[in-house]
C-alpha positions as CSV (number, residue, x, y, z in Angstrom):
1,Y,82.5,106.6,95.9
2,G,79.7,105.1,93.9
3,M,81.1,101.6,94.6
4,Y,81.1,102.4,98.3
5,L,77.4,103.4,98.2
6,Y,76.6,100.3,96.1
7,G,78.3,98.1,98.7
8,V,76.3,99.8,101.5
9,V,73.1,98.9,99.6
10,L,74.2,95.3,99.0
11,K,75.1,94.9,102.7
12,A,71.7,96.3,103.8
13,L,70.1,93.7,101.5
14,N,72.2,91.0,103.3
15,L,74.0,90.3,100.0
16,N,77.2,90.1,102.0
17,Q,79.4,88.2,99.5
18,A,78.6,90.7,96.8
19,A,79.1,93.6,99.2
20,Q,82.5,92.3,100.2
21,Q,83.6,92.2,96.5
22,V,82.2,95.7,95.9
23,F,83.9,97.2,99.0
24,V,87.2,95.6,97.9
25,Q,86.8,97.3,94.5
26,S,86.0,100.6,96.3
27,I,89.1,100.3,98.4
28,R,91.3,99.6,95.4
29,S,89.8,102.6,93.6
30,A,89.8,105.0,96.5
31,P,92.1,103.7,99.2
32,M,91.6,106.7,101.5
33,L,87.9,106.2,101.8
34,W,87.8,104.8,105.4
35,G,84.0,104.2,105.2
36,S,84.6,101.3,102.8
37,Y,87.0,99.7,105.3
38,V,84.6,100.2,108.1
39,E,81.7,98.6,106.2
40,L,83.9,95.7,105.1
41,A,85.3,94.9,108.5
42,P,82.2,93.2,110.0
43,L,81.8,91.1,106.9
44,I,85.2,89.5,107.5
45,T,84.8,86.7,110.1
46,E,88.0,84.7,109.6
47,K,91.6,85.6,110.0
48,D,92.6,83.6,106.9
49,K,90.1,85.6,104.9
50,L,91.5,88.9,106.1
51,Q,95.0,87.9,105.4
52,S,94.2,86.7,101.8
53,M,92.3,89.8,100.8
54,H,93.8,91.7,97.9
55,L,93.3,95.4,98.9
56,G,96.3,96.8,97.2
57,G,99.4,98.2,98.8
58,H,98.2,101.5,100.2
59,W,99.2,102.2,103.8
60,M,95.6,102.5,104.9
61,R,95.4,98.7,104.5
62,H,97.4,98.4,107.7
63,F,94.9,100.4,109.7
64,F,92.1,98.2,108.3
65,V,93.9,95.0,109.3
66,A,94.5,96.2,112.8
67,H,90.9,97.5,113.1
68,T,89.5,94.2,111.8
69,Y,91.5,92.1,114.2
70,I,90.0,94.1,117.1
71,E,86.5,93.6,115.5
72,M,87.2,89.9,115.5
73,Y,88.4,90.0,119.1
74,L,91.9,88.9,118.0
75,N,93.2,91.4,120.4
76,D,96.8,90.3,120.5
77,E,97.1,90.5,116.7
78,G,95.4,93.9,116.8
79,L,97.7,95.2,119.4
80,K,100.7,94.0,117.5
81,A,99.4,95.7,114.3
82,Y,98.8,98.9,116.1
83,E,102.3,98.8,117.7
84,E,103.8,98.4,114.3
85,L,101.8,101.5,113.1
86,Q,103.1,103.4,116.1
87,A,106.7,102.4,115.2
88,V,106.4,103.8,111.7
89,G,105.2,107.2,112.7
90,F,101.7,107.0,114.2
91,R,102.8,107.1,117.9
92,K,100.9,110.3,118.6
93,C,97.8,109.2,116.6
94,V,94.8,109.4,119.0
95,Y,92.9,106.8,116.9
96,V,95.7,104.2,117.3
97,T,95.9,104.9,121.0
98,S,92.1,104.5,121.5
99,Q,92.0,101.3,119.5
100,M,94.8,99.9,121.6
101,A,92.8,100.8,124.7
102,L,89.8,99.0,123.3
103,A,92.0,95.9,122.7
104,Y,93.3,96.0,126.2
105,H,89.7,96.4,127.5
106,N,88.6,93.4,125.4
107,K,91.5,91.4,126.8
108,R,90.5,92.3,130.3
109,G,87.0,90.9,129.6
110,E,88.6,87.7,128.3
111,S,90.2,86.9,131.6
112,H,86.9,87.0,133.3
113,I,85.3,84.4,131.0
């Protein structure tokens, strides 16, 4: 949890590369600490970077990847990731449903651009 707080401070100081590294360490140490994922997501701006991150094998990583796709407006990828989460047992999860609704909302906006 100390690594998470350290990452928040680094991010506030715009030391984003260092913050990314610290958040990854935090996630590997405490993979259920969703705050680390939420703070890390906006620092990831490229799909390749997201896919190459070494976050460990915990199942929370799948939620992070889906969340980050939506943050990057990669809505189709995000929807696919959330559909996969639904298929493995999170069908009734309100968070998954709301994130999918957000992705569909984003896609609707894309068609007007």
